[in-house]
CHARMM internal coordinates of N, CA and C (Angstrom, degrees):
IC EDIT
DIST 1 N 1 CA 1.4372
DIST 1 CA 1 C 1.5248
ANGL 1 N 1 CA 1 C 108.18
DIST 1 C 2 N 1.3214
ANGL 1 CA 1 C 2 N 116.51
DIHE 1 N 1 CA 1 C 2 N 141.33
DIST 2 N 2 CA 1.4594
ANGL 1 C 2 N 2 CA 121.75
DIHE 1 CA 1 C 2 N 2 CA 179.29
DIST 2 CA 2 C 1.5234
ANGL 2 N 2 CA 2 C 108.59
DIHE 1 C 2 N 2 CA 2 C -104.25
DIST 2 C 3 N 1.3240
ANGL 2 CA 2 C 3 N 117.08
DIHE 2 N 2 CA 2 C 3 N 134.63
DIST 3 N 3 CA 1.4585
ANGL 2 C 3 N 3 CA 122.54
DIHE 2 CA 2 C 3 N 3 CA 178.06
DIST 3 CA 3 C 1.5163
ANGL 3 N 3 CA 3 C 108.92
DIHE 2 C 3 N 3 CA 3 C -103.31
DIST 3 C 4 N 1.3220
ANGL 3 CA 3 C 4 N 115.98
DIHE 3 N 3 CA 3 C 4 N 133.14
DIST 4 N 4 CA 1.4606
ANGL 3 C 4 N 4 CA 121.72
DIHE 3 CA 3 C 4 N 4 CA 176.86
DIST 4 CA 4 C 1.5197
ANGL 4 N 4 CA 4 C 108.21
DIHE 3 C 4 N 4 CA 4 C -107.11
DIST 4 C 5 N 1.3256
ANGL 4 CA 4 C 5 N 116.50
DIHE 4 N 4 CA 4 C 5 N 127.05
DIST 5 N 5 CA 1.4624
ANGL 4 C 5 N 5 CA 122.55
DIHE 4 CA 4 C 5 N 5 CA 178.07
DIST 5 CA 5 C 1.5197
ANGL 5 N 5 CA 5 C 107.30
DIHE 4 C 5 N 5 CA 5 C -116.33
DIST 5 C 6 N 1.3211
ANGL 5 CA 5 C 6 N 115.72
DIHE 5 N 5 CA 5 C 6 N 129.60
DIST 6 N 6 CA 1.4634
ANGL 5 C 6 N 6 CA 121.24
DIHE 5 CA 5 C 6 N 6 CA 178.44
DIST 6 CA 6 C 1.5179
ANGL 6 N 6 CA 6 C 107.79
DIHE 5 C 6 N 6 CA 6 C -106.33
DIST 6 C 7 N 1.3218
ANGL 6 CA 6 C 7 N 116.20
DIHE 6 N 6 CA 6 C 7 N 115.57
DIST 7 N 7 CA 1.4611
ANGL 6 C 7 N 7 CA 121.58
DIHE 6 CA 6 C 7 N 7 CA 179.96
DIST 7 CA 7 C 1.5161
ANGL 7 N 7 CA 7 C 111.38
DIHE 6 C 7 N 7 CA 7 C 113.02
DIST 7 C 8 N 1.3200
ANGL 7 CA 7 C 8 N 115.55
DIHE 7 N 7 CA 7 C 8 N 122.21
DIST 8 N 8 CA 1.4572
ANGL 7 C 8 N 8 CA 121.31
DIHE 7 CA 7 C 8 N 8 CA -178.12
DIST 8 CA 8 C 1.5088
ANGL 8 N 8 CA 8 C 113.19
DIHE 7 C 8 N 8 CA 8 C -103.59
DIST 8 C 9 N 1.3146
ANGL 8 CA 8 C 9 N 116.41
DIHE 8 N 8 CA 8 C 9 N 28.67
DIST 9 N 9 CA 1.4634
ANGL 8 C 9 N 9 CA 120.14
DIHE 8 CA 8 C 9 N 9 CA 176.05
DIST 9 CA 9 C 1.5196
ANGL 9 N 9 CA 9 C 110.40
DIHE 8 C 9 N 9 CA 9 C -77.51
DIST 9 C 10 N 1.3041
ANGL 9 CA 9 C 10 N 116.14
DIHE 9 N 9 CA 9 C 10 N -168.39
DIST 10 N 10 CA 1.4662
ANGL 9 C 10 N 10 CA 120.63
DIHE 9 CA 9 C 10 N 10 CA -176.20
DIST 10 CA 10 C 1.5260
ANGL 10 N 10 CA 10 C 112.02
DIHE 9 C 10 N 10 CA 10 C -60.01
DIST 10 C 11 N 1.3302
ANGL 10 CA 10 C 11 N 117.48
DIHE 10 N 10 CA 10 C 11 N -39.99
DIST 11 N 11 CA 1.4672
ANGL 10 C 11 N 11 CA 120.55
DIHE 10 CA 10 C 11 N 11 CA -179.88
DIST 11 CA 11 C 1.5233
ANGL 11 N 11 CA 11 C 111.20
DIHE 10 C 11 N 11 CA 11 C -68.84
DIST 11 C 12 N 1.3257
ANGL 11 CA 11 C 12 N 116.73
DIHE 11 N 11 CA 11 C 12 N -45.72
DIST 12 N 12 CA 1.4566
ANGL 11 C 12 N 12 CA 120.34
DIHE 11 CA 11 C 12 N 12 CA -179.25
DIST 12 CA 12 C 1.5177
ANGL 12 N 12 CA 12 C 112.66
DIHE 11 C 12 N 12 CA 12 C -63.18
DIST 12 C 13 N 1.3094
ANGL 12 CA 12 C 13 N 116.77
DIHE 12 N 12 CA 12 C 13 N -44.02
DIST 13 N 13 CA 1.4634
ANGL 12 C 13 N 13 CA 120.85
DIHE 12 CA 12 C 13 N 13 CA 179.58
DIST 13 CA 13 C 1.5273
ANGL 13 N 13 CA 13 C 111.06
DIHE 12 C 13 N 13 CA 13 C -67.73
DIST 13 C 14 N 1.3169
ANGL 13 CA 13 C 14 N 116.51
DIHE 13 N 13 CA 13 C 14 N -38.81
DIST 14 N 14 CA 1.4680
ANGL 13 C 14 N 14 CA 120.32
DIHE 13 CA 13 C 14 N 14 CA -179.85
DIST 14 CA 14 C 1.5205
ANGL 14 N 14 CA 14 C 111.37
DIHE 13 C 14 N 14 CA 14 C -63.78
DIST 14 C 15 N 1.3292
ANGL 14 CA 14 C 15 N 117.22
DIHE 14 N 14 CA 14 C 15 N -46.30
DIST 15 N 15 CA 1.4612
ANGL 14 C 15 N 15 CA 119.22
DIHE 14 CA 14 C 15 N 15 CA -179.85
DIST 15 CA 15 C 1.5231
ANGL 15 N 15 CA 15 C 111.03
DIHE 14 C 15 N 15 CA 15 C -68.31
DIST 15 C 16 N 1.3354
ANGL 15 CA 15 C 16 N 117.51
DIHE 15 N 15 CA 15 C 16 N -36.28
DIST 16 N 16 CA 1.4646
ANGL 15 C 16 N 16 CA 120.39
DIHE 15 CA 15 C 16 N 16 CA 176.55
DIST 16 CA 16 C 1.5239
ANGL 16 N 16 CA 16 C 110.49
DIHE 15 C 16 N 16 CA 16 C -62.21
DIST 16 C 17 N 1.3123
ANGL 16 CA 16 C 17 N 116.55
DIHE 16 N 16 CA 16 C 17 N -41.30
DIST 17 N 17 CA 1.4599
ANGL 16 C 17 N 17 CA 121.37
DIHE 16 CA 16 C 17 N 17 CA 178.24
DIST 17 CA 17 C 1.5222
ANGL 17 N 17 CA 17 C 110.98
DIHE 16 C 17 N 17 CA 17 C -61.73
DIST 17 C 18 N 1.3195
ANGL 17 CA 17 C 18 N 117.35
DIHE 17 N 17 CA 17 C 18 N -47.21
DIST 18 N 18 CA 1.4650
ANGL 17 C 18 N 18 CA 121.09
DIHE 17 CA 17 C 18 N 18 CA -179.31
DIST 18 CA 18 C 1.5268
ANGL 18 N 18 CA 18 C 111.26
DIHE 17 C 18 N 18 CA 18 C -63.84
DIST 18 C 19 N 1.3172
ANGL 18 CA 18 C 19 N 116.89
DIHE 18 N 18 CA 18 C 19 N -42.12
DIST 19 N 19 CA 1.4649
ANGL 18 C 19 N 19 CA 119.85
DIHE 18 CA 18 C 19 N 19 CA -179.91
DIST 19 CA 19 C 1.5226
ANGL 19 N 19 CA 19 C 111.58
DIHE 18 C 19 N 19 CA 19 C -64.93
DIST 19 C 20 N 1.3274
ANGL 19 CA 19 C 20 N 117.65
DIHE 19 N 19 CA 19 C 20 N -41.10
DIST 20 N 20 CA 1.4649
ANGL 19 C 20 N 20 CA 119.65
DIHE 19 CA 19 C 20 N 20 CA 179.88
DIST 20 CA 20 C 1.5218
ANGL 20 N 20 CA 20 C 111.77
DIHE 19 C 20 N 20 CA 20 C -69.32
DIST 20 C 21 N 1.3221
ANGL 20 CA 20 C 21 N 117.56
DIHE 20 N 20 CA 20 C 21 N -29.09
DIST 21 N 21 CA 1.4712
ANGL 20 C 21 N 21 CA 120.28
DIHE 20 CA 20 C 21 N 21 CA 174.31
DIST 21 CA 21 C 1.5249
ANGL 21 N 21 CA 21 C 110.65
DIHE 20 C 21 N 21 CA 21 C -62.14
DIST 21 C 22 N 1.3454
ANGL 21 CA 21 C 22 N 115.73
DIHE 21 N 21 CA 21 C 22 N -28.46
DIST 22 N 22 CA 1.4646
ANGL 21 C 22 N 22 CA 121.55
DIHE 21 CA 21 C 22 N 22 CA 179.44
DIST 22 CA 22 C 1.5283
ANGL 22 N 22 CA 22 C 111.90
DIHE 21 C 22 N 22 CA 22 C -99.02
DIST 22 C 23 N 1.3321
ANGL 22 CA 22 C 23 N 115.75
DIHE 22 N 22 CA 22 C 23 N 26.08
DIST 23 N 23 CA 1.4677
ANGL 22 C 23 N 23 CA 123.40
DIHE 22 CA 22 C 23 N 23 CA 175.49
DIST 23 CA 23 C 1.5255
ANGL 23 N 23 CA 23 C 113.88
DIHE 22 C 23 N 23 CA 23 C 57.75
DIST 23 C 24 N 1.3161
ANGL 23 CA 23 C 24 N 117.41
DIHE 23 N 23 CA 23 C 24 N 34.26
DIST 24 N 24 CA 1.4612
ANGL 23 C 24 N 24 CA 121.98
DIHE 23 CA 23 C 24 N 24 CA 176.17
DIST 24 CA 24 C 1.5315
ANGL 24 N 24 CA 24 C 109.01
DIHE 23 C 24 N 24 CA 24 C -93.02
DIST 24 C 25 N 1.3222
ANGL 24 CA 24 C 25 N 116.08
DIHE 24 N 24 CA 24 C 25 N 145.35
DIST 25 N 25 CA 1.4654
ANGL 24 C 25 N 25 CA 121.06
DIHE 24 CA 24 C 25 N 25 CA 174.18
DIST 25 CA 25 C 1.5195
ANGL 25 N 25 CA 25 C 108.40
DIHE 24 C 25 N 25 CA 25 C -80.56
DIST 25 C 26 N 1.3231
ANGL 25 CA 25 C 26 N 116.89
DIHE 25 N 25 CA 25 C 26 N 125.74
DIST 26 N 26 CA 1.4615
ANGL 25 C 26 N 26 CA 121.82
DIHE 25 CA 25 C 26 N 26 CA -176.02
DIST 26 CA 26 C 1.5220
ANGL 26 N 26 CA 26 C 109.66
DIHE 25 C 26 N 26 CA 26 C -128.21
DIST 26 C 27 N 1.3292
ANGL 26 CA 26 C 27 N 115.35
DIHE 26 N 26 CA 26 C 27 N 135.96
DIST 27 N 27 CA 1.4601
ANGL 26 C 27 N 27 CA 122.04
DIHE 26 CA 26 C 27 N 27 CA 170.87
DIST 27 CA 27 C 1.5117
ANGL 27 N 27 CA 27 C 106.30
DIHE 26 C 27 N 27 CA 27 C -121.53
DIST 27 C 28 N 1.3299
ANGL 27 CA 27 C 28 N 116.91
DIHE 27 N 27 CA 27 C 28 N 124.73
DIST 28 N 28 CA 1.4587
ANGL 27 C 28 N 28 CA 121.78
DIHE 27 CA 27 C 28 N 28 CA -178.44
DIST 28 CA 28 C 1.5236
ANGL 28 N 28 CA 28 C 109.09
DIHE 27 C 28 N 28 CA 28 C -112.89
DIST 28 C 29 N 1.3242
ANGL 28 CA 28 C 29 N 115.90
DIHE 28 N 28 CA 28 C 29 N 125.54
DIST 29 N 29 CA 1.4617
ANGL 28 C 29 N 29 CA 122.02
DIHE 28 CA 28 C 29 N 29 CA 177.95
DIST 29 CA 29 C 1.5169
ANGL 29 N 29 CA 29 C 109.51
DIHE 28 C 29 N 29 CA 29 C -110.37
DIST 29 C 30 N 1.3197
ANGL 29 CA 29 C 30 N 115.97
DIHE 29 N 29 CA 29 C 30 N 137.09
DIST 30 N 30 CA 1.4616
ANGL 29 C 30 N 30 CA 121.03
DIHE 29 CA 29 C 30 N 30 CA 175.17
DIST 30 CA 30 C 1.5230
ANGL 30 N 30 CA 30 C 107.81
DIHE 29 C 30 N 30 CA 30 C -144.45
DIST 30 C 31 N 1.3102
ANGL 30 CA 30 C 31 N 116.25
DIHE 30 N 30 CA 30 C 31 N 143.64
DIST 31 N 31 CA 1.4626
ANGL 30 C 31 N 31 CA 120.24
DIHE 30 CA 30 C 31 N 31 CA -177.51
DIST 31 CA 31 C 1.5226
ANGL 31 N 31 CA 31 C 113.02
DIHE 30 C 31 N 31 CA 31 C -80.88
DIST 31 C 32 N 1.3246
ANGL 31 CA 31 C 32 N 116.94
DIHE 31 N 31 CA 31 C 32 N -14.94
DIST 32 N 32 CA 1.4611
ANGL 31 C 32 N 32 CA 121.52
DIHE 31 CA 31 C 32 N 32 CA -177.38
DIST 32 CA 32 C 1.5229
ANGL 32 N 32 CA 32 C 108.99
DIHE 31 C 32 N 32 CA 32 C -119.55
DIST 32 C 33 N 1.3231
ANGL 32 CA 32 C 33 N 116.39
DIHE 32 N 32 CA 32 C 33 N 133.48
DIST 33 N 33 CA 1.4590
ANGL 32 C 33 N 33 CA 120.87
DIHE 32 CA 32 C 33 N 33 CA 176.98
DIST 33 CA 33 C 1.5260
ANGL 33 N 33 CA 33 C 109.21
DIHE 32 C 33 N 33 CA 33 C -81.65
DIST 33 C 34 N 1.3288
ANGL 33 CA 33 C 34 N 117.64
DIHE 33 N 33 CA 33 C 34 N 139.97
DIST 34 N 34 CA 1.4666
ANGL 33 C 34 N 34 CA 123.80
DIHE 33 CA 33 C 34 N 34 CA 177.21
DIST 34 CA 34 C 1.5290
ANGL 34 N 34 CA 34 C 112.40
DIHE 33 C 34 N 34 CA 34 C 58.31
DIST 34 C 35 N 1.3263
ANGL 34 CA 34 C 35 N 117.21
DIHE 34 N 34 CA 34 C 35 N 57.87
DIST 35 N 35 CA 1.4607
ANGL 34 C 35 N 35 CA 119.90
DIHE 34 CA 34 C 35 N 35 CA -177.76
DIST 35 CA 35 C 1.5215
ANGL 35 N 35 CA 35 C 112.97
DIHE 34 C 35 N 35 CA 35 C -76.79
DIST 35 C 36 N 1.3158
ANGL 35 CA 35 C 36 N 118.13
DIHE 35 N 35 CA 35 C 36 N -32.48
DIST 36 N 36 CA 1.4635
ANGL 35 C 36 N 36 CA 120.68
DIHE 35 CA 35 C 36 N 36 CA -178.58
DIST 36 CA 36 C 1.5248
ANGL 36 N 36 CA 36 C 109.32
DIHE 35 C 36 N 36 CA 36 C -91.63
DIST 36 C 37 N 1.3065
ANGL 36 CA 36 C 37 N 116.14
DIHE 36 N 36 CA 36 C 37 N 136.21
DIST 37 N 37 CA 1.4590
ANGL 36 C 37 N 37 CA 119.80
DIHE 36 CA 36 C 37 N 37 CA 177.05
DIST 37 CA 37 C 1.5198
ANGL 37 N 37 CA 37 C 109.63
DIHE 36 C 37 N 37 CA 37 C -82.43
DIST 37 C 38 N 1.3051
ANGL 37 CA 37 C 38 N 116.76
DIHE 37 N 37 CA 37 C 38 N 168.40
DIST 38 N 38 CA 1.4576
ANGL 37 C 38 N 38 CA 121.42
DIHE 37 CA 37 C 38 N 38 CA 176.90
DIST 38 CA 38 C 1.5178
ANGL 38 N 38 CA 38 C 110.68
DIHE 37 C 38 N 38 CA 38 C -59.63
DIST 38 C 39 N 1.3079
ANGL 38 CA 38 C 39 N 117.46
DIHE 38 N 38 CA 38 C 39 N -38.82
DIST 39 N 39 CA 1.4622
ANGL 38 C 39 N 39 CA 120.96
DIHE 38 CA 38 C 39 N 39 CA 179.92
DIST 39 CA 39 C 1.5174
ANGL 39 N 39 CA 39 C 110.42
DIHE 38 C 39 N 39 CA 39 C -65.78
DIST 39 C 40 N 1.3291
ANGL 39 CA 39 C 40 N 117.98
DIHE 39 N 39 CA 39 C 40 N -45.63
DIST 40 N 40 CA 1.4627
ANGL 39 C 40 N 40 CA 120.73
DIHE 39 CA 39 C 40 N 40 CA 178.96
DIST 40 CA 40 C 1.5217
ANGL 40 N 40 CA 40 C 110.42
DIHE 39 C 40 N 40 CA 40 C -62.01
DIST 40 C 41 N 1.3172
ANGL 40 CA 40 C 41 N 116.99
DIHE 40 N 40 CA 40 C 41 N -41.21
DIST 41 N 41 CA 1.4592
ANGL 40 C 41 N 41 CA 120.31
DIHE 40 CA 40 C 41 N 41 CA 177.32
DIST 41 CA 41 C 1.5180
ANGL 41 N 41 CA 41 C 111.89
DIHE 40 C 41 N 41 CA 41 C -64.74
DIST 41 C 42 N 1.3184
ANGL 41 CA 41 C 42 N 117.28
DIHE 41 N 41 CA 41 C 42 N -33.85
DIST 42 N 42 CA 1.4606
ANGL 41 C 42 N 42 CA 121.79
DIHE 41 CA 41 C 42 N 42 CA 178.93
DIST 42 CA 42 C 1.5120
ANGL 42 N 42 CA 42 C 113.07
DIHE 41 C 42 N 42 CA 42 C -68.52
DIST 42 C 43 N 1.3323
ANGL 42 CA 42 C 43 N 116.69
DIHE 42 N 42 CA 42 C 43 N -26.76
DIST 43 N 43 CA 1.4598
ANGL 42 C 43 N 43 CA 119.78
DIHE 42 CA 42 C 43 N 43 CA 176.46
DIST 43 CA 43 C 1.5192
ANGL 43 N 43 CA 43 C 109.71
DIHE 42 C 43 N 43 CA 43 C -66.35
DIST 43 C 44 N 1.3305
ANGL 43 CA 43 C 44 N 116.37
DIHE 43 N 43 CA 43 C 44 N -40.90
DIST 44 N 44 CA 1.4606
ANGL 43 C 44 N 44 CA 121.03
DIHE 43 CA 43 C 44 N 44 CA -179.45
DIST 44 CA 44 C 1.5178
ANGL 44 N 44 CA 44 C 110.73
DIHE 43 C 44 N 44 CA 44 C -79.73
DIST 44 C 45 N 1.3133
ANGL 44 CA 44 C 45 N 117.25
DIHE 44 N 44 CA 44 C 45 N -41.40
DIST 45 N 45 CA 1.4516
ANGL 44 C 45 N 45 CA 122.23
DIHE 44 CA 44 C 45 N 45 CA -175.78
DIST 45 CA 45 C 1.5267
ANGL 45 N 45 CA 45 C 109.31
DIHE 44 C 45 N 45 CA 45 C -127.40
DIST 45 C 46 N 1.3362
ANGL 45 CA 45 C 46 N 116.99
DIHE 45 N 45 CA 45 C 46 N 89.37
DIST 46 N 46 CA 1.4695
ANGL 45 C 46 N 46 CA 120.36
DIHE 45 CA 45 C 46 N 46 CA -175.71
DIST 46 CA 46 C 1.5232
ANGL 46 N 46 CA 46 C 114.36
DIHE 45 C 46 N 46 CA 46 C -59.57
DIST 46 C 47 N 1.3235
ANGL 46 CA 46 C 47 N 118.69
DIHE 46 N 46 CA 46 C 47 N -18.51
DIST 47 N 47 CA 1.4566
ANGL 46 C 47 N 47 CA 120.63
DIHE 46 CA 46 C 47 N 47 CA -179.55
DIST 47 CA 47 C 1.5336
ANGL 47 N 47 CA 47 C 111.43
DIHE 46 C 47 N 47 CA 47 C -64.25
DIST 47 C 48 N 1.3294
ANGL 47 CA 47 C 48 N 117.59
DIHE 47 N 47 CA 47 C 48 N -17.68
DIST 48 N 48 CA 1.4672
ANGL 47 C 48 N 48 CA 121.80
DIHE 47 CA 47 C 48 N 48 CA 177.90
DIST 48 CA 48 C 1.5224
ANGL 48 N 48 CA 48 C 110.74
DIHE 47 C 48 N 48 CA 48 C -56.39
DIST 48 C 49 N 1.3232
ANGL 48 CA 48 C 49 N 117.22
DIHE 48 N 48 CA 48 C 49 N -36.14
DIST 49 N 49 CA 1.4575
ANGL 48 C 49 N 49 CA 121.29
DIHE 48 CA 48 C 49 N 49 CA -176.13
DIST 49 CA 49 C 1.5254
ANGL 49 N 49 CA 49 C 113.96
DIHE 48 C 49 N 49 CA 49 C -86.15
DIST 49 C 50 N 1.3312
ANGL 49 CA 49 C 50 N 118.25
DIHE 49 N 49 CA 49 C 50 N -5.48
DIST 50 N 50 CA 1.4638
ANGL 49 C 50 N 50 CA 120.21
DIHE 49 CA 49 C 50 N 50 CA -179.50
DIST 50 CA 50 C 1.5132
ANGL 50 N 50 CA 50 C 110.28
DIHE 49 C 50 N 50 CA 50 C -72.21
DIST 50 C 51 N 1.2950
ANGL 50 CA 50 C 51 N 115.16
DIHE 50 N 50 CA 50 C 51 N 138.69
DIST 51 N 51 CA 1.4655
ANGL 50 C 51 N 51 CA 120.66
DIHE 50 CA 50 C 51 N 51 CA 177.40
DIST 51 CA 51 C 1.5208
ANGL 51 N 51 CA 51 C 108.55
DIHE 50 C 51 N 51 CA 51 C -113.56
DIST 51 C 52 N 1.3244
ANGL 51 CA 51 C 52 N 115.45
DIHE 51 N 51 CA 51 C 52 N 144.50
DIST 52 N 52 CA 1.4664
ANGL 51 C 52 N 52 CA 119.25
DIHE 51 CA 51 C 52 N 52 CA -179.48
DIST 52 CA 52 C 1.5011
ANGL 52 N 52 CA 52 C 110.70
DIHE 51 C 52 N 52 CA 52 C -104.18
END
COOR INIT
IC SEED 1 N 1 CA 1 C
IC BUILD
């Protein structure tokens, strides 16, 4: 079964992440490209700020 999520905000991305962890097919639609900033993404995924 494929899940459709409308909205790429924190809630939409969080549920998409959880569903994909459980091997679910997810399609996420958002009307705005690049809605989350690097800082907002770093709150959820601290590895964003790691430098190699």
